[in-house]
C-alpha positions in Angstrom: 2.4 4.1 17.4 2.5 1.1 15.6 1.8 1.5 11.6 1.2 -1.2 9.0 0.5 -1.3 5.1 -0.8 -4.0 3.2 -1.9 -4.4 -0.3 -4.8 -6.7 0.0 -4.7 -8.0 -3.4 -8.4 -7.2 -5.1 -10.8 -7.3 -1.9 -14.3 -6.6 -2.8 -17.6 -7.5 -2.1 -19.3 -9.9 -4.8 -22.3 -8.4 -6.4 -24.6 -10.6 -4.4 -23.7 -8.7 -1.3 -26.4 -10.3 0.9 -24.6 -13.2 1.0 -21.6 -11.4 2.7 -18.8 -12.8 0.6 -15.5 -11.1 -0.2 -13.4 -11.8 -3.3 -10.2 -13.7 -2.5 -6.7 -12.7 -2.6 -6.5 -13.3 -6.4 -6.1 -10.8 -9.3 -9.7 -10.8 -11.2 -8.1 -11.3 -14.6 -6.7 -14.6 -13.8 -9.8 -17.1 -13.0 -9.0 -19.1 -10.0 -10.9 -21.4 -7.5 -13.5 -19.3 -5.6 -13.9 -21.8 -2.8 -10.7 -20.6 -1.4 -11.9 -16.9 -1.3 -13.3 -17.1 2.4 -10.0 -18.8 3.6 -7.8 -16.0 2.0 -9.8 -13.5 3.7 -9.5 -15.1 6.9 -6.0 -15.2 6.6 -5.8 -11.5 6.0 -7.5 -10.8 8.7 -5.1 -13.1 11.1 -2.1 -11.3 9.4 -3.4 -8.0 10.5 -4.5 -9.4 14.0 -1.1 -10.3 14.7 0.4 -7.1 13.7 -1.8 -5.2 16.1 -1.1 -1.9 14.5 -2.8 1.2 15.7 -3.1 2.5 12.0 -3.3 0.4 9.1 -3.1 1.6 5.6 -4.5 -0.8 3.0 -4.5 -0.9 -1.0 -6.9 -2.6 -3.2 -10.1 -2.3 -1.2 -13.1 -2.0 -3.3 -15.0 0.3 -1.2 -16.3 1.6 2.3 -18.7 -1.2 2.3 -16.2 -3.9 1.7 -13.8 -2.5 4.4 -16.9 -2.1 7.1 -17.6 -6.3 6.0 -14.0 -7.4 6.3 -13.8 -5.5 9.9 -16.9 -6.8 11.2 -17.2 -10.2 9.8 -13.3 -11.1 9.4 -11.0 -8.9 11.4 -13.2 -8.7 14.9 -13.9 -12.2 14.8 -10.2 -12.6 15.2 -10.3 -11.2 18.5 -8.3 -8.2 17.7 -9.1 -4.6 19.0 -11.5 -2.7 17.0 -10.7 0.2 14.6 -13.3 2.9 15.1 -11.6 4.9 12.3 -12.5 3.5 9.0 -12.1 5.4 5.7 -12.2 4.3 2.1 -12.6 7.3 -0.3 -13.4 6.7 -4.2 -10.4 6.7 -6.4 -9.6 6.5 -10.2 -9.1 2.9 -10.5 -11.2 1.4 -13.3 -11.5 -2.0 -11.2 -12.5 0.4 -8.1 -9.1 -0.7 -6.0 -9.0 2.1 -3.5 -7.0 3.1 -0.8 -8.1 2.6 2.8 -7.4 3.3 6.3 -8.4 1.4 9.6 -7.2 3.3 12.9 -7.5 3.1 16.7 -6.2 6.9 17.0 -8.9 9.8 16.1 -8.0 11.0 12.8 -7.9 14.5 11.8 -8.0 15.6 7.8 -8.8 12.9 5.6 -8.0 14.5 2.3 -8.6 12.4 -1.4 -6.8 13.8 -4.3 -8.2 11.6 -7.1 -9.4 14.4 -8.9 -6.0 16.4 -9.1 -4.6 17.1 -12.8 -0.9 17.6 -13.6 -2.4 20.9 -14.5 -3.4 21.6 -11.1 0.1 20.9 -10.0 2.2 22.7 -12.7 3.8 19.6 -13.6 6.1 19.4 -16.8 4.2 16.8 -18.9 6.0 14.4 -21.4 4.3 14.2 -25.0 1.2 12.7 -25.5 0.1 13.2 -21.9 -3.3 14.9 -21.1 -2.8 17.9 -18.5 -6.5 17.4 -17.5 -6.7 13.8 -16.5 -6.3 12.8 -13.0 -2.6 12.4 -12.2 -3.0 9.3 -9.8 -3.9 6.4 -11.0 -5.8 5.7 -7.7 -5.4 8.1 -5.4 -2.9 10.0 -3.0 -4.9 9.7 0.3 -3.8 12.2 3.1 -4.2 11.3 6.4 -3.7 13.4 9.5 -3.0 11.0 12.8 -1.9 13.3 15.8 1.3 14.9 15.0 2.0 12.8 11.9 0.8 13.3 8.5 0.3 10.0 6.3 0.4 9.9 2.5 -1.0 6.4 1.4 -0.2 5.6 -2.0 -0.7 3.0 -4.6 1.2 4.0 -8.2 0.4 2.4 -11.7 2.1 -1.2 -12.0 4.5 -1.8 -14.8 2.3 -3.4 -17.1 1.0 -3.8 -19.9 3.0 -1.3 -21.5 6.3 -0.8 -19.2 7.3 2.7 -20.9 3.5 4.1 -20.8 3.4 3.1 -16.9 7.0 4.3 -16.0 5.6 7.8 -17.3 2.3 7.3 -15.2 4.4 6.4 -12.3 6.8 9.3 -12.6 3.9 11.7 -12.7 2.6 10.2 -9.8 6.0 10.6 -7.8 6.1 14.0 -8.9 2.7 15.0 -8.1 3.0 13.4 -4.6 6.4 15.5 -3.7 4.4 18.5 -4.9 1.5 17.6 -2.6 4.0 17.6 0.4 5.8 20.7 -0.9 2.5 22.5 -1.1 1.2 21.4 2.5 4.3 22.1 4.5 6.1 25.1 4.8 9.4 23.3 5.5 8.9 19.4 4.4 12.3 18.5 5.7 11.4 19.6 9.1 7.9 18.3 9.2 6.7 14.8 10.2 5.0 12.7 7.4 5.3 9.3 5.8 4.6 8.4 2.3 3.3 4.5 2.6 1.9 2.0 0.2 2.4 0.1 -2.9 4.6 2.2 -5.5 4.8 -0.6 -7.5 8.6 0.1 -8.7 10.1 -3.0 -9.9 13.4 -4.0 -8.1 15.4 -5.2 -11.2 18.9 -3.8 -11.9 18.6 -5.0 -15.4 16.0 -2.6 -16.2 16.9 0.0 -18.8 14.8 2.5 -17.4 15.6 4.8 -14.2 13.4 4.4 -11.1 10.2 6.5 -11.9 9.9 7.0 -8.1 13.2 9.1 -8.0 11.6 12.6 -7.4 10.6 11.2 -3.8 13.9 9.8 -3.1 17.6 11.2 -3.3 17.5 13.5 -0.3 13.6 14.5 -0.3 12.9 11.5 1.8 14.4 8.6 4.1 13.7 5.2 2.7 13.1 3.2 6.1 13.2 0.0 4.2 16.7 0.5 3.7 17.6 0.3 7.3 17.0 -3.5 6.3 19.8 -5.6 4.8 19.1 -5.6 0.7 18.6 -9.5 0.8 16.0 -9.0 3.6 14.4 -6.1 1.9 11.5 -7.8 -0.3 7.8 -7.7 0.0 6.5 -9.5 -3.4 7.0 -12.5 -5.4 6.3 -12.4 -8.9 5.6 -16.1 -10.1 5.8 -14.9 -13.4 9.6 -13.7 -13.6 10.8 -15.7 -10.3 11.9 -12.5 -9.3 11.5 -10.7 -5.5 10.7 -7.0 -5.2 10.1 -4.5 -2.6 7.4 -2.2 -4.1 5.9 -1.6 -0.7 7.5 1.5 0.9 7.9 3.7 3.7 9.3 6.9 2.8 9.8 9.2 5.9 10.4 13.1 6.0 13.9 13.8 7.2 12.7 15.1 10.1 10.6 11.8 11.0 13.9 9.7 10.2 15.9 11.6 12.6 13.5 11.5 15.3 13.5 7.6 15.1 17.2 6.8 14.1 16.7 3.1 15.4 13.4 2.3 14.0 13.6 -0.4 11.8 10.7 -1.6 9.6 9.4 -5.2 10.0 8.3 -7.2 6.8 5.4 -10.0 7.8 5.5 -12.7 5.1 3.7 -15.3 7.2 0.8 -14.7 5.1 2.5 -15.5 1.5 2.0 -18.4 -0.4 4.7 -21.2 0.0 5.9 -20.4 -3.6 7.7 -17.5 -2.3 10.5 -19.7 -1.6 13.1 -17.6 -0.3 10.7 -16.7 2.8 11.6 -19.9 5.0 9.8 -18.8 8.2 6.3 -19.7 9.7 3.3 -19.4 7.8 -0.3 -18.9 9.1 -2.3 -22.4 9.3 -3.6 -23.0 6.1 -1.6 -21.5 3.7 -0.8 -23.0 0.3 1.6 -23.1 -2.4 -0.3 -20.3 -4.5 -3.6 -20.2 -2.6 -4.7 -20.0 -0.1 -3.1 -16.9 1.1 -3.4 -13.5 2.7 -2.0 -11.7 0.0 0.6 -11.6 -3.0 2.4 -8.9 -0.8 3.8 -9.1 2.6 2.6 -6.7 5.0 5.1 -4.0 6.4 5.0 -2.5 10.2 6.9 -0.1 12.1 6.8 1.1 15.6 7.1 5.0 16.2 6.7 5.4 19.8 5.6 8.5 21.3 3.5 9.7 18.2 
């Protein structure tokens, strides 16, 4: 099975849906040229078509109507094989940026955890956090695909208040771990994979420890760490000029042991040329900032036999 993950950067149908127009790959609070929107989404589709994954986990998809439109109007015209299984469940993001899955494999259980609270999971709370508020900023979408269980995530970004965002992201990490520990009798021996955008900055000068530490340190195996550190980046922040790796593949110890030679691929050909560290081939039509497929690179991994 080939699995891929991509933050699509604010993909949604615009209010006048009969025109069939998708918002481009740009953040809604930073006005940009809407004439580039259809080019962005064509590039998003071309990037995914080139990966040809059996299952794709997507972040920042507005709703199922958006996903269906993208699949029919952009992805299928590339010539890629269809994805019969298409899932996008409503989450907690105020802007409607939800988690989605495209799959050519039949899916088993698909479960949203958007309604879960810290109190439901018995989490110890920092001062000032409401135990009855949803613990996930968006959701943690559990998807069973054959023998593998996926936990698709998109944690809180480190803005605008970095300390408050750290608390939210840390709780999300604790909650994801608690879900896995509740779901499996022996998580270390089960086959599961956490994937998506954890929004954890890769900055050694930050005073805060890693908010995602509960998911690391022996609980999972970071498959991205099988790449050399200089190659381990999926996102360029034009404001700071820093390169980060918020996009993850965290495997259970059993899954990592089953595939000791499985190394992720980072597909950066859809990024704008402002991410100058990448000197490889770009998709035709890519610009310096836009048009582009997303501000995130796609991540893919092959797990034969699943």
